[in-house]
ROPA-814758 format. One line per 2 residues: for each residue x, y, z of C-alpha. Coordinates in Angstrom, 2 decimals. Layout:
X,Y,Z  ... .
END
This chain:
-58.07,106.15,83.11  -56.05,108.58,81.04 .
-53.96,107.37,78.04  -50.48,108.77,77.70 .
-49.76,109.77,74.10  -46.08,109.45,74.72 .
-46.32,105.81,75.78  -44.29,103.33,73.61 .
-46.18,101.50,70.78  -46.24,97.71,71.07 .
-43.81,95.92,68.70  -46.51,93.91,66.85 .
-48.66,96.96,66.21  -45.59,98.83,64.97 .
-44.78,96.09,62.46  -48.33,96.11,61.07 .
-48.21,99.88,60.57  -44.82,99.60,58.84 .
-46.04,96.86,56.51  -49.16,98.83,55.63 .
-47.09,101.88,54.93  -44.74,99.88,52.68 .
-47.68,98.51,50.66  -49.13,101.96,50.19 .
-45.77,103.31,49.08  -45.25,100.31,46.71 .
-48.70,100.69,45.15  -48.18,104.36,44.71 .
-44.77,103.73,43.18  -46.17,101.10,40.80 .
-49.00,103.38,39.75  -46.56,106.26,39.30 .
-44.23,104.04,37.21  -47.12,102.88,34.97 .
-48.24,106.48,34.64  -44.79,107.64,33.62 .
-43.52,104.61,31.67  -46.84,103.12,30.60 .
-48.80,99.94,31.34  -46.66,96.89,30.57 .
-48.11,94.94,27.65  -46.91,91.60,26.26 .
-46.78,92.73,22.62  -46.24,90.79,19.41 .
-43.61,91.88,16.91  -44.30,91.99,13.18 .
-41.60,90.09,11.25  -40.71,89.42,7.65 .
-41.04,85.72,6.92  -42.35,83.07,4.56 .
-46.01,82.17,4.92  -47.87,79.08,3.74 .
-51.64,79.08,3.56  -53.25,75.70,4.02 .
-56.68,74.11,3.94  -57.11,71.54,6.68 .
-59.42,68.56,6.31  -59.95,65.07,7.69 .
-60.56,61.94,5.66  -59.59,58.32,5.31 .
-57.13,56.12,3.48  -58.43,54.29,0.41 .
-57.03,52.28,-2.45  -58.21,52.89,-6.04 .
-60.06,49.57,-5.96  -61.56,47.32,-3.35 .
-61.71,43.75,-4.60  -64.61,41.63,-3.42 .
-63.69,37.95,-3.13  -66.47,35.37,-3.53 .
-67.17,31.90,-4.94  -68.52,31.10,-8.41 .
-69.82,27.71,-7.34  -71.68,26.26,-4.40 .
-69.54,24.28,-2.01  -68.42,23.60,1.53 .
-65.35,25.42,2.85  -62.66,22.98,3.98 .
-59.64,25.27,4.41  -58.75,28.96,4.82 .
-54.95,29.32,4.84  -54.92,33.13,5.31 .
-56.04,35.54,8.02  -57.49,39.03,8.02 .
-54.84,41.73,7.68  -52.38,39.42,5.94 .
-50.55,40.50,2.79  -51.03,38.11,-0.12 .
-49.58,37.71,-3.60  -51.50,37.13,-6.80 .
-52.38,33.44,-7.07  -52.15,32.68,-3.34 .
-54.89,30.37,-2.07  -57.47,32.22,0.00 .
-60.27,29.65,0.36  -60.42,25.93,-0.53 .
-63.81,24.23,-1.09  -64.65,20.52,-1.05 .
-63.51,19.15,-4.44  -64.41,15.46,-4.32 .
-67.24,15.66,-6.91  -65.16,17.85,-9.21 .
-62.19,15.48,-9.08  -64.47,12.56,-9.98 .
-65.82,14.54,-12.93  -62.28,15.26,-14.12 .
-61.37,11.55,-13.94  -64.49,10.61,-15.91 .
-63.73,13.24,-18.55  -60.17,12.00,-18.89 .
-61.47,8.47,-19.50  -63.78,9.78,-22.23 .
-60.84,11.56,-23.87  -58.77,8.36,-23.77 .
-61.65,6.41,-25.34  -62.04,8.95,-28.16 .
-58.30,8.93,-28.83  -58.36,5.11,-28.97 .
-61.19,5.26,-31.51  -59.10,7.47,-33.79 .
-56.11,5.14,-33.44  -58.39,2.21,-34.27 .
-59.54,3.91,-37.45  -56.00,4.82,-38.42 .
-54.37,1.48,-37.51  -57.17,-1.04,-38.22 .
-60.18,0.41,-39.92  -58.44,1.99,-42.90 .
-56.06,-0.93,-43.67  -58.96,-3.43,-43.43 .
-61.06,-1.32,-45.78  -58.20,-1.07,-48.23 .
-57.78,-4.89,-48.21  -61.52,-5.32,-48.73 .
-61.31,-2.95,-51.68  -58.54,-5.03,-53.25 .
-60.65,-8.17,-52.89  -63.76,-6.46,-54.26 .
-61.84,-5.21,-57.28  -60.55,-8.71,-58.02 .
-64.03,-10.23,-57.65  -65.51,-7.58,-59.89 .
-62.91,-8.25,-62.60  -63.61,-12.00,-62.42 .
-67.39,-11.50,-62.48  -67.13,-9.27,-65.56 .
-65.03,-11.80,-67.41  -67.49,-14.57,-66.51 .
-70.38,-12.48,-67.74  -68.65,-11.67,-71.02 .
-67.82,-15.37,-71.58  -71.43,-16.41,-70.81 .
-72.71,-13.79,-73.22  -70.46,-15.10,-75.98 .
-71.55,-18.68,-75.35  -75.19,-17.65,-75.32 .
-74.83,-16.08,-78.72  -73.40,-19.39,-80.01 .
-76.18,-21.36,-78.35  -73.99,-23.26,-75.94 .
-75.61,-21.87,-72.71  -79.12,-21.01,-71.79 .
-80.56,-17.60,-70.94  -80.69,-18.63,-67.31 .
-76.93,-19.12,-67.20  -76.43,-15.70,-68.73 .
-78.78,-14.17,-66.15  -76.78,-15.79,-63.31 .
-73.57,-14.35,-64.71  -75.16,-10.88,-64.94 .
-76.40,-11.13,-61.36  -72.95,-12.15,-60.14 .
-71.45,-9.14,-61.96  -73.94,-6.73,-60.39 .
-73.21,-8.11,-56.90  -69.44,-7.84,-57.44 .
-69.70,-4.24,-58.67  -71.95,-3.37,-55.71 .
-69.41,-4.85,-53.32  -66.69,-2.89,-55.08 .
-68.56,0.39,-54.61  -69.15,-0.46,-50.93 .
-65.45,-1.24,-50.44  -64.50,2.06,-51.99 .
-66.89,3.87,-49.65  -65.39,2.06,-46.67 .
-61.92,3.17,-47.66  -63.12,6.74,-48.11 .
-65.03,6.93,-44.84  -62.10,5.46,-42.88 .
-59.55,7.84,-44.40  -58.58,11.09,-42.53 .
-60.98,13.00,-44.76  -63.83,10.52,-44.30 .
-66.98,10.76,-42.21  -66.06,8.05,-39.66 .
-62.76,9.76,-39.01  -64.56,13.12,-38.73 .
-67.06,11.66,-36.25  -64.22,10.23,-34.19 .
-62.40,13.57,-34.19  -65.62,15.35,-33.18 .
-66.10,12.90,-30.33  -62.50,13.51,-29.22 .
-62.95,17.28,-29.32  -66.17,16.97,-27.30 .
-64.44,14.77,-24.73  -61.58,17.23,-24.43 .
-64.02,20.11,-23.99  -65.81,18.18,-21.27 .
-62.44,17.63,-19.59  -61.68,21.35,-19.72 .
-65.06,22.14,-18.16  -64.40,19.59,-15.42 .
-60.97,21.06,-14.78  -62.41,24.57,-14.68 .
-64.99,23.49,-12.11  -62.22,21.85,-10.12 .
-60.23,25.10,-10.23  -63.31,26.97,-9.02 .
-63.13,25.05,-5.76  -59.91,26.94,-4.97 .
-60.37,30.71,-4.57  -57.12,32.56,-5.20 .
-56.01,36.17,-4.81  -56.55,37.99,-8.14 .
-53.91,40.65,-7.32  -51.31,41.49,-4.72 .
-52.82,43.17,-1.70  -53.93,43.03,1.92 .
-57.01,41.21,3.22  -59.11,43.83,4.99 .
-62.25,41.77,5.56  -63.32,38.16,6.10 .
-66.82,36.74,6.50  -66.31,32.96,6.16 .
-65.13,30.08,8.31  -64.24,26.43,7.57 .
-67.38,24.31,7.35  -69.56,27.08,5.90 .
-71.54,26.27,2.77  -71.07,29.16,0.37 .
-72.96,30.17,-2.75  -72.16,32.34,-5.77 .
-72.72,36.05,-5.30  -71.78,36.18,-1.61 .
-68.74,38.24,-0.57  -66.43,36.12,1.56 .
-63.39,38.39,1.73  -62.38,41.95,0.84 .
-58.96,42.63,-0.63  -57.22,46.01,-0.76 .
-54.94,45.80,-3.81  -51.32,46.81,-3.42 .
-50.27,49.88,-5.35  -51.28,53.51,-5.17 .
-52.54,54.75,-1.82  -55.00,57.65,-1.76 .
-56.69,59.90,0.76  -60.29,60.99,0.27 .
-61.44,64.07,2.20  -64.50,66.29,2.30 .
-63.59,70.01,2.13  -65.96,72.89,2.81 .
-67.18,74.34,-0.48  -66.07,77.84,0.57 .
-62.47,76.66,-0.01  -63.18,75.33,-3.51 .
-61.70,78.39,-5.26  -58.35,77.78,-3.53 .
-58.00,74.14,-4.58  -56.05,73.06,-7.65 .
-54.74,69.78,-9.01  -51.11,69.12,-8.17 .
-51.13,71.03,-4.86  -48.86,69.55,-2.20 .
-50.06,68.48,1.21  -48.87,66.93,4.45 .
-50.87,64.19,6.09  -50.88,62.55,9.48 .
-52.80,59.57,10.79  -54.82,60.01,13.96 .
-53.19,56.84,15.29  -49.69,58.28,14.65 .
-50.10,62.06,15.13  -46.34,62.75,15.26 .
-45.66,61.10,11.91  -46.07,63.15,8.72 .
-46.13,62.05,5.08  -46.37,63.86,1.75 .
-49.43,63.81,-0.51  -50.64,65.50,-3.71 .
-54.10,66.58,-4.90  -55.09,64.44,-7.89 .
-58.89,64.77,-8.04  -61.47,67.43,-7.25 .
-65.06,66.32,-7.61  -66.92,68.65,-10.00 .
-70.09,68.28,-7.93  -70.98,69.54,-4.46 .
-72.62,67.48,-1.74  -75.76,69.57,-1.06 .
-76.38,68.06,2.37  -72.91,68.64,3.78 .
-71.94,71.62,1.62  -68.61,70.01,0.81 .
-66.59,68.83,-2.16  -64.78,65.49,-2.37 .
-61.03,65.72,-2.92  -58.58,62.86,-3.44 .
-54.86,63.00,-2.76  -52.15,60.57,-3.86 .
-49.63,59.29,-1.31  -46.60,58.49,-3.47 .
-44.53,56.96,-0.68  -46.97,55.69,1.94 .
-45.52,54.72,5.35  -45.98,51.14,6.44 .
-48.43,52.02,9.22  -51.11,53.31,6.83 .
-54.10,50.99,6.57  -57.25,50.87,4.47 .
-59.99,53.18,5.90  -57.56,54.70,8.46 .
-58.57,58.20,9.58  -56.07,60.90,8.59 .
-55.77,64.69,8.59  -54.23,66.67,5.73 .
-52.91,70.22,5.36  -53.20,71.18,1.70 .
-50.85,73.97,0.67  -53.01,76.37,-1.35 .
-50.66,79.39,-1.37  -47.05,80.22,-0.51 .
-45.36,83.62,-0.27  -41.82,84.49,0.68 .
-40.50,87.54,2.56  -43.85,89.04,3.59 .
-44.81,90.88,6.78  -46.31,88.35,9.15 .
-48.05,88.77,12.51  -49.82,86.32,14.81 .
-53.50,85.97,14.01  -54.29,86.99,17.61 .
-52.95,90.47,16.87  -55.60,91.21,14.21 .
-59.03,92.44,15.22  -62.31,92.24,13.30 .
-60.63,90.06,10.73  -64.02,89.20,9.25 .
-64.71,92.82,8.27  -62.35,95.83,8.09 .
-59.32,94.53,9.90  -57.29,96.68,12.28 .
-54.54,96.29,14.87  -53.61,98.12,18.05 .
-50.01,99.11,17.45  -47.58,100.66,19.98 .
-46.32,103.95,18.58  -43.67,105.19,20.96 .
-45.47,104.68,24.28  -49.03,105.10,23.03 .
-51.50,102.49,21.74  -52.54,103.43,18.21 .
-55.36,101.98,16.11  -54.30,101.13,12.56 .
-56.35,99.79,9.69  -54.58,96.97,7.86 .
-54.94,95.07,4.63  -54.66,91.29,5.05 .
-53.09,88.80,2.67  -52.57,85.09,3.22 .
-53.88,83.38,6.30  -51.55,80.67,7.53 .
-51.50,78.36,10.50  -51.96,80.85,13.36 .
-50.35,83.70,11.38  -51.49,86.33,8.90 .
-49.84,88.35,6.17  -50.16,92.13,6.50 .
-50.04,93.73,3.07  -50.48,97.31,4.29 .
-50.57,99.08,7.65  -47.77,97.33,9.56 .
-44.02,97.23,9.00  -41.46,94.72,10.25 .
-40.49,95.50,13.86  -43.83,97.10,14.77 .
-45.20,95.88,18.08  -48.86,94.96,18.34 .
-51.13,94.51,21.36  -52.84,91.07,21.41 .
-56.55,91.24,20.73  -57.15,89.23,23.89 .
-55.70,92.01,26.06  -58.81,94.06,26.76 .
-57.08,96.40,29.25  -55.45,98.55,26.59 .
-57.48,101.09,24.67  -56.58,103.41,21.84 .
-54.43,106.26,23.17  -53.38,104.49,26.37 .
-49.80,104.88,27.52  -48.17,101.45,27.31 .
-44.79,99.79,27.65  -44.11,96.82,25.35 .
-42.59,93.61,26.64  -41.97,90.54,24.41 .
-44.87,88.10,24.09  -44.72,84.40,23.28 .
-45.75,83.82,19.66 .
END
């Protein structure tokens, strides 16, 4: 069978040939356009802008102090009127222990104080007046006994009485004078400056001291908040028997809020007191708050190769909690009106940095001098001018000397 070359071509076969021909022409046209105009490259543009260099670190929220709450006496817990996470004021009751024995001791001490006070009143109202009356009587008896003795002595000298009568009169005088001295001592000892009064006052002071001790022990059965703050820990329940030295609650005092972070020691030379920072909690990543560097540990942690840094949060947001994980960007340098390019445009930034710039329609290698390194951007001190377009380092198609055509790139 002989094929006729002039026979019509089927419609489907004709369409395939036309499509193939169009693709070949399109590819040739695209290649010719790239050859003439250059390979299209999404290039970055160097701009003049402000640049902030930061050191980023993660840490946690702390307060300057963490107060440990515990008992000073052994007792059984009968009431806990607060819960973990609750804000408390200074003096609020946190834990109440059984106080029955302590209340009984206070009542007994009060009775002892009342008894000692009654003893002093007795000395003042009865003892001293009675002693003074006894002294008056003793003085009168002594005067009478002396007169009797003197009269007996005179009669003895005249021979009217015997020696025995004179001896009786002398004995009566000695007894009266002895009673007089005793009465004087009674008045003295019952006076405010006397020994009985002093003993009574000592007994009263001792009773009052015992009462104060009893009251103090009664107060110890109620554990109160020493400062304003938030309860961040609780390890006790009603019915527990607690002993001194055991932590029952942890209290984060209200006041200054701080952030403690560990920063790589290679950044130590950039850190200074007073530097500003922005923080964000991992639980609230869209919220930002201001902080300030207030402490740089002079020592280095040899195991982690880091330095401890503390920052003050002057106006902490309400959502911050003790031990909450946060991230901070510490501003270590700030320059205005410098030439800035995306970090992705710089190559071999660890050694001698260079960029692939578009000069006319050719890719040109340029050495550059770097300045600050910001968040995803770098300062170019020398080698690039504002408006220069740079090939991203990730674009491996373009080599030095290639003909290229710049198109804007997302920065």
